[in-house]
N, C-alpha and C positions, 0 to 999 in steps of 0.2 A: 822709520824702520828699525832704528836702534832700540826704541822702547819695545817694539814688538819682539825683536830677537831677545831682549832681556827677559821678557815674559816667557818666551818659548824655552829658553835655555837656563834661566836663573831665577824663576819666580820663588824658588825655595830660599834664596839668600838676598835678593834685592827687591826694592820697590823702585821702579824706573819711571821717570817722567820725561816727556819730550816737549820742547818748546823752541820757538825761533825768535830771532831778533826782530824780524819784521814779517810775521806770519800773514799768509794770504787769506786765512779764514776757512780754507778748504784743504782737504787732503789731495795730493797729486794723484790723478787717476792712474798714471803709470805705476806709481808706488803701490796703489791698491791692487793692481793686476800682478805686479811682481811678487807681492806678499801672498796673494791668492795661490800662486804657483808653488809656494812652500806650505800651503795649508793654513794660512793665517788671514783672518778677516780684518783688514785695516779700516773698513768702514765704521768700525766701532770706536775709532779714535776721532779726535777733534783737533783742529789746528789751534795752537795756543801760543801766547806770548810768554817770554821769560818773566815778564812783569806779573803774570797771573799767579805766581807762587809766593808773592808777598814777602814775609819775613822768614820763610823757611830757610834753614841752614842744612845743606847737603853734605854728605861725606865726600862724594865725588861729583864733579861737574865735568862733563865731557863736551867739548865743542867740536864741531865738524869742519873747522877751518876758517872761521870768521876772523881770525887774527885780532887786530886792534878794534874791530867793529863789534866784538862780542859785548853784550851787556853784562854788567856786574851781577853775579849771582853768588851769594855767600856759600863757600865750600871749604872743607878741610883739605881737599886735594883737587887740583885742576889738571885736565889732560886735553890736549888739542890733537885730534886725529888727522887733521888736514885732508879731509875727504873731499874729492871734487863734487861740486853741485850737479846732480844728475838731471835736474829739472828739464833741460832742453836736449838731452842725449837721446840717441836712437835706442831701441829696446835692448840690443846686445850690450851696448856700453852701460846702460842703466842697470842691467842684471849684474854686470861686473862690479858696479858700485854697491849694489845690494849685497853681493857675496863678500865684498871687502868689509862692509859694515858688520855683517854676521860674524866674520872671523875676528874683527876687532872686539866685538861684544864678548865672544867666547874667550878670547885671550884675557880680557879684563875680569871676567867671571872666574876664570881659573886662578888669577892672582888673588882675588878676594877669597876664594875657597882655601888657598894656601896660607892666608894670614892667620 
């Protein structure tokens, strides 16, 4: 969802990539539905591992709260948003997490625009 919100709100200034430490290989259907509600088709995305990016060096790497379990990805700046994993939440709680992610993305994009 963070990658999608980066495309929605910041495609003019960022190229965002999304990956997990242990991806399932499929996009969560609840996430697909949650993003559909804001007009974004998440079915165009694929579940990826952080290892899929090879030797790329990123300006920013944002983790969603994996703490010490985060795989190492080279970056100039690292941010941990400590977002609760919505995987098993009911729809209402899932949508709160979706909105939290959107707000965090917007905040980071504003910081990048101000630099």
